[in-house]
KEBA-478806 format. One record per residue (C-alpha): residue in one letter; z, x, y. Coordinates in steps of 0.05 Angstrom, whole numbers, plus 32768, in hexadecimal, padded with zeros to 4 digits. Layout:
<vovos>
aZXY ...
</vovos>
This chain:
<vovos>
m800180058005 r80108034802F h7FCC805A8024 r7FA78014802F e7FCC800D806F r7FC28058808A g7F75804D806C g7F74801580A0 g7F98803480D3 q7F67806980CC r7F25803B80DD q7F5080168118 n7F50804E8139 g7F0A8068812C g7EF780298145 r7F1B80338182 r7F018075818F f7EC080528182 v7EC2802081BA a7EE2805881F0 i7EA7807F81ED l7E77803D81E8 p7E7180328235 w7E5C8081823F l7E2780808205 l7E10803B8228 i7E0D80678265 v7DE780A18240 g7DBB807A821F g7DA88059825E v7D9380948288 f7D6680B78248 y7D4480608245 d7D3C8068828D l7D1F80AE828F g7CF380A2824C t7CCF805F8266 p7CA980408299 d7CC0802A82E6 t7CB37FE682C7 f7CEA7FE98296 t7D2B7FE982AE a7D787FFC8286 a7D9D7FD482AF p7DBB7FAE8274 l7DD37FF08259 f7DF48005829A t7E167FC282A2 a7E257FBC8253 a7E567FFB8269 p7E877FE0828E l7E857F9C8266 v7E957FC48229 a7ED57FE98247 a7EF57FAE826D p7F1E7F8B8234 f7F327FC58213 f7F457FFE8240 s7F708004827C m7F567FF282CB l7F48803C82DC y7F2380408295 t7EEE800782AC l7EEE801E82F3 a7ED8806582DA t7E99804882AE g7E84801882EB v7E8080548315 a7E5D807982E8 a7E2B804482D2 c7E1F803A8324 a7E1680848329 a7DEE808882ED v7DBB80528314 t7DBC80738350 g7DAC80C0833D l7D7080A38308 h7D5380768344 v7D5C80B8837B y7D3880E4833D g7D0780AE8334 d7CF880A88387 r7CFE805B837F l7D42805083A3 q7D22802683E2 r7CF77FFE83AC i7D1A7FAB83A7 p7D1A7FB5835A a7D4A7FF28360 v7D727FD7838E t7D7E7F94836D e7D8C7FBF8328 l7DC67FE38355 l7DE77FA9836D t7DE27F898329 v7E087FC28307 f7E367FBF833C t7E4B7F7E8335 v7E4C7F7A82F3 s7E7E7FBA82F9 v7EA67F90832D l7EAA7F5B8303 a7EC07F8382C3 l7F027F9782ED f7F117F4F82F4 i7EFF7F4D82B3 n7F317F7E829E q7F717F6382C0 i7F647F2482A9 v7F687F3D8260 r7FA67F658277 r7FCF7F2F8298 s7FC07F008255 g7FC87F39822A e80087F458247 r80167EF98244 l80077F0081FE a80397F3281FA s80737F118211 a80617EDA81E7 r805F7EFD81AB v80A47F2081B8 v80CA7EDC81CF a80AD7EC88189 e80C27EFF8163 a81057EFC8185 a810F7EAC8179 q80F77EB7812C r812B7EEB8126 a81617ECA8146 v81547E8B811B l814C7EB780DD p81727EEA80DF r81657F2780AD p81A37F1C8076 d81D67F53806C e81C07F808028 r81F87F708002 i82257F2C8004 g825A7F1D7FD7 g82497F4F7FA6 l81FD7F387FAA q81C27F627FB9 v81907F3C7FE5 a814E7F438008 a81277F118036 r80DD7F128050 y80BD7EDE807E e80737EF28072 a80497ED080B0 a80037EB58095 e7FE57ECE80D3 r7FE47F1580F2 d801D7F1F812C a80327ED38122 f80827EC48117 i808F7E878123 g80887E5680ED g80AB7E2180BC d80CA7E4B8081 l81127E568081 y814C7E7E8056 a81857E8B805F v81C47EAE803F q82167E9D8045 r82567EA88026 t827F7E798020 p82C47E6C7FFE y829D7E497FC8 g826D7E8F7FBA v822F7E9F7FD8 r81FF7E5D7FEE l81B67E658001 i817B7E3F8015 v81367E478017 g810F7E12803A d80C67DF98051 v80CA7DC98090 r80857DA3809B g805C7DBB80D8 k80557DF98100 g806A7E1A8147 l80A87E0C8172 g80B57DBD8155 a80B47DE08111 v80E47E1A8123 a81127DE18151 t811E7DC68105 v81227DFF80E5 a81617E0B8113 v81777DCD810E v81797DD080BE l81917E2380BD g81CD7E0880EE a81DD7DCA80C0 f81DC7DFD807E r82057E2F80A2 e82417DF980B6 a82377DD68072 a823A7E0E8048 e82837E248057 q82A37DD9805A e827F7DB08025 d82987DC57FDC s82547DAC7FB7 l82087DBF7FC1 a82067D757FBD g822D7D6D7FFC v82087DA98021 a81CD7D7F8010 r81E67D44802A r81F17D62806C l81B17D818078 e819B7D338070 r81C77D1D80A1 a81B47D5F80D6 l81627D4480CD a817B7CF780CE r819F7D12811C e816A7D368129 d81347CFF811E a81597CCA8145 r81657D028183 d811C7D13817E s80E67CD88192 g80B17D0A8180 f80C77D1D8139 d80A67CF6810A a80D37CD580D3 v80987CC080A7 e80727D0680A3 g80B57D3880B5 f80D57D4E807C t80EE7D988061 t80EF7DAC801B a81247DE38003 v81497DFF7FCC l81977E037FD1 a81B67E3B7FA6 e81FA7E4B7F9C i82177E8A7F72 p82607E797F65 r82937EB87F78 a82937EC47F2D g824D7ED17F2D g82387EBA7EEE e820E7E857EF8 i81E07E637F26 r81E67E177F46 i81A57DFC7F64 v818F7DBB7F8A n814A7DB97F98 r812B7D847FBE g80E07D847FB5 h80DC7DD37FC6 p80B77E027F92 p80E47E1B7F56 p81087E5D7F5C l81007E8E7F2C l812F7EB87F07 f811B7F097EEF g814C7F197EBA a81587F6E7EB6 d81287F707E77 g80F07F487E9B a80FB7F047E8A l80E77ED87EB6 l81007E8D7EB5 v80EF7E4E7EE6 l812C7E2C7EFF d81087DE87F00 p81377DB17F18 p81547D797EE4 e81267D457F10 r80FE7D447F4D a81207D357F8E l80FF7D227FD0 p81017D5F800B l812A7D558035 g81287D28807E m80F77CEF805C g812C7CB8806E l812B7C948033 g81737C898027 t81A87CC58008 w818E7CE87FC6 p81C17CF77F88 d81B57D3F7F8A q81D77D5C7F43 p81D07DAA7F44 s81B87DC67F08 q81E17E017EF2 t81BB7E4D7ECC p81DA7E857EBA y81D77EC27EE7 p81DF7F047EC0 p81E87F467ED9 g81AC7F687EF2 a817E7F267EF7 t815C7F117F3B l81557ECB7F50 l811C7EC97F82 l81187E8C7FB1 y80CF7E7A7FD4 t80A77E548002 d80667E307FE6 g80447E6A800B l80457E8C7FCD s803D7E607F99 e80007E3E7FC4 a7FE57E7E7FDD r7F9A7E767FC0 d7F647EAA7FB5 a7F177EA97FC8 h7F0D7E7A7F95 g7F3F7E537F9D v7F6F7E5E7F68 m7FB77E617F7F y7FE77E957F72 d801A7E897F2E p804F7EB57F37 r80677EA87EF0 r80267EC07ED2 r80267F007EFF l806C7F127EFF r808A7F077EBC g80987F407E90 r80A17F6A7ED0 v80EF7F917EDC f80FF7F9A7F26 s81407FC77F38 g814D7F967F6F p81427F627FA6 e811B7F917FCD e80EB7FAF7FA0 l80DD7F657F80 l80C67F507FC4 d80977F8F7FCF v80747F7F7F92 v806E7F377FA6 v80527F3B7FE0 a80207F707FD4 d800F7F407F9A v80067F117FC2 r7FD27F2B7FF0 r7FB57F4C7FB5 h7FA27F067FA0 t7F8C7EEB7FE3 g7F677F228003 g7F9D7F268035 a7F7E7EE7804D a7FBE7EC1804B t7FBF7E728061 d80077E688060 d804B7E7E806E m80747E998044 a80C07EA58044 l80E47ECC8006 l812A7ED17FF8 a813F7EF67FB6 v81817F0E7FA2 t819B7F387F66 r81E37F367F43 e81F67F7A7F3A g81F87FA07EF5 e82357FCA7EE3 r820080087EF8 q81E07FE77F2F a82227FE67F60 l821580397F6F r81C480337F7F r81B3803F7FC4 r817080327FE4 t8140806F7FE5 i810D807C8018 p80D080A77FFC v80C280DF8026 l806E80E08039 p805181258033 
</vovos>
């Protein structure tokens, strides 16, 4: 993966260098074209293109320099050909000068738009990190890792959510997916996570936590008339690992089932005993019955959103984590998430269409407590 990123960076740098010299290649090409053709031919398109190429990519000074160079080249050619006093020559020089001035305006517009976009990205990233803070690497004797992969590059705001919290009842987790995108989805994510963190501390069962989330979404529905009570909903899976650590309790509300990876490579799909409706459907209280599964030492629990299970390749085939990950052994949650993210990118060819939230939790074995994260040294 590092070689692929390094190769992509080299291609990007090479492309930028080419764009940097392209205005000067156009000017030089215009000079040779003018010198090698009769007076009835004009190289004005090449000279006007030079500052226009520089305007959206480089600084105002660089754009000004290419504009001045283009005007100087046109003037010099007409002086050399003794045609500076002719109307076509004056018209050509005026055209190149006008386009150069317009290029300066374009440069400023692009720069201001870029600054606003960069500011919006910073705000979006800060909002995302505030709503979805990275969990600690160790919580209640468990190794924890989380990942949020946005479908669009440089996009940070989405409707996927995760949280891990140590409570009097053990470690409780949630992974969910709010229907919708943008700031409206982030607002709902904040409501769900706020209700979860409060309920996880106070409710003595996962069913109670789910009921609190239902009530929180109902209050949001009543408060915000713009929220669609019929179509707006949140799929979620709630998990609880008691302090003894020997089992996992799960409540699934219309969400993809979690996966449990054994230390020996076995893969168990934690399907719910009965299908339940997502949160926020407004169809009454659902009788949540937590399912229980043994959680042996060294096993890793993976909770994810449908950005993983519904990722499609070029032929429309969805990613199947059961088939692609079965039989693999992972040393911890970080390695598992690294493998999953890289495998999904290979499957989709880097063209994912939906955000993906991943949360992995490993119950430490006898020797895992001594493990420390290592960073490979690159030559």
